[in-house]
N, C-alpha and C positions, 0 to 999 in steps of 0.2 A: 660219875661225876654226877652230882645232885640236879636234875634240871630243874628245880625250882630255883635254886638258888642260882643257876647262871641265868633263867630268865628276868631275873629282878636285876641284873647290871645291863648295862648298855655295851655295846662292841668293844668301846674304849674303856670299860671295868670300872667307870663309875656307875654308883647305885641309882635305878629308875626313880621318877619322883611317883608321888600317889597319883592314882587314878583322877582325884579331884583337881590335879594341876592342869589337866588338859584344857580346862576353860580358859586359861591363859595362854598356854603352851601353843595350842593352833594357832591362835591368832597372832603370836611372836612370830614362829615360824612362817605362817604365812606371809606376814607381812616383810620379813627379810627375804624371802625368795622373791616374792613379788616386785618388790622396790629395787631389789637389786639387777633384776631382768629389764624393767621398765626403765629404770635411769640408766642404765647401760646404753640401751638403744636408742633412748632419747639423745644421750651425748655424744653418741658416735655420729647419729644423723646431724646434729648441731655442730659437732667441731670435727668429727673425722679423725682419723688415727693421727692427730698433730701430737707435738710435742707436749708433755704435762696433761695428755687426755684422762691418765689415771687419776690425777690428782682432783682434775674437775669432776670428774665421775664419783669417786668416793665424798667429794663435798657436796653432789648432788643426792647420792644413795642417803648421805646420811641426814639430809634436810627432808628427804621423802620418807625415810624411815620413821622419824620422830613425829611425824604427822600421821603415817599410816596405821602404826600399832595403838594409839589410843583411840582411832577412828575405828578400827575394827574391833577394839573391845566393846565401844558402844553400838555399833551396827550389827555385829554378829546375831544378837538375839532376834532382831528385826529380820535378818535374813532368815534363820532358821524357822519362823514363823511363816513368814513367805513362802518359802519351801515347802513348809507343812498344806500352805492352802493351795498350792498346785500338784504336789506329788501325792498319790494313792500310798496308806501306808501297807507294809508288808502283811 
């Protein structure tokens, strides 16, 4: 098996995106995972395991993700600069 060909595919068989896509894929994935976890915790704390909690949580997740993704796209360059300011280069 050709390792360069298999490394250009995801474990699901899809072709990998070009490296330049990392600039928007990173905040996309970060926003999905963070809003999922935070909205789930907030929903469970506010509503508990009541009937319909899944619907309430998905609604909260959708709203928070719509806000989080564009915010991350704007904030990540500032965070990278702040990180470079406080962390030594290798």
